[in-house]
C-alpha positions, 0 to 999 in steps of 0.5 A: 828019719823019725819026727823030733819029740818036741814036748819033751825037750827045752832049751835048758842046760843047751848047746845048739849049733843052727845052720841056717841062710837069710829068709829061712826062718830061723829067729822064726823056730828059735822064737818058737822055743823059747816060748815052748822053754817059758811054758816049762813046770820047771820046780827049780828055776826062778828066772830065765834069763834070756841074752840076745845078741845080734847086731840086726836088732832092728829086725829081730821083731819075734825077739820082741814080741816074746817079751811083750806076751811074757811083760803081759803075763806077768802083770797077769795078762794076756792079750785079746783076739785084738791085742794078738793082731796088734802083736803079732803086726808088731815092729819096731821100726814103726815105734822108734824115732830114726835118730835112736837107731844107731842107738840098737848098734850099740851098748844102750841097745837094749834100755831104748829098746825096753822103752819101746816095748814097756810103752806098747804093753802100756797102750794094751792095756790102756785100750782093752787090748788084753784079758785078765788070766788067774795064773801065769801061763809063763816062767817069769823070764828076764830079756836082756838085748845086746847089738854092739856085742859086748862080750863082757856079759858073757865074761861075767856067766863064764866067770859065776860073777852074777849074783843072785838069792833066785835059782836062775837058768842063762840063755844065750842067743847069739843071732846075726852077728858078724865075723869082726865081731865074733872074733870077740866073743868067740872064747867067750862062746867055746867055754859056754859050750864047754863047760855052760851046761854047769854053771846053768847056762845054755848058747844058740849060735844061729849060723849062715854056714857050717863051714863058717866055723864059728863053731869048730867041729871040735867044739860042736861036737861037745853041744847038746844039738845040731840044727839045719834049716839048709842042705849041702854037701858040707851040710851031707858030710857033716852028718856021715862024719858025726852020724853012726848009722849006715850013711847009704840010707841017708834020704837024701831027696826026703831031707831036700823037700823037708828042707824046702818045706821050712822043716828044720834036720835035728841031730842030738848028740845023746842018739846019733843014730837016727836024724831028726826033722820039726817043723815049727808052727807058722804061727806062735802068738795065738 
């Protein structure tokens, strides 16, 4: 195995399946990869649109923290030490009225979440928790949070119905979507896996079990990367089916040790002759 070269990696024009059980740091990993992608310098991208479909947005605080950081960046501001402390401790549950929580699973989710997050940004600015910077640190981005798992936005992406004069890239994240809700978007997700890179669209599907078939094996093979934050006999078979190295050399003990220490195992479909491992930093925002 070889350590994954994160410096030469971003989420643009990718199709990724992340297999990770609950409480395994999957959202932490994706948030780090999003932040890392926004730090890149692109000559041909004006805006990166990040679309998050998640039925548990009330717990998606890392995505919200990323939004806060990027909103400050647009204002040519960054958090100072006290600002980072407030952001790292941010939980939307502490700032939202209880009667609004059910609407986070409806189409109103994006509007409600951004009201809360933008008010938090204003609070940071008005209470001296930020410092000025000379130029933006991140590529311009726009976020869309949807807890209803409405497929209309995916249909528009697939049909090239979103008209814009700017050079845009899209990153779609399917996170914590239950099987029943996923049925409605499955065809659109498959289309993005197969054709998204031709339409400036990336996709990341986070799944608890590889055998759930949210992304069937024949579709995964059209993707760019398969990432594991778990290891069992089913995943071992997946590795053996995909990779072309000598399977007797598969170091199962090392893989299990890495997984237990919050590393992920990565298959790069452009280089199936080896496995890669990677661990995102424990603190993303600092």
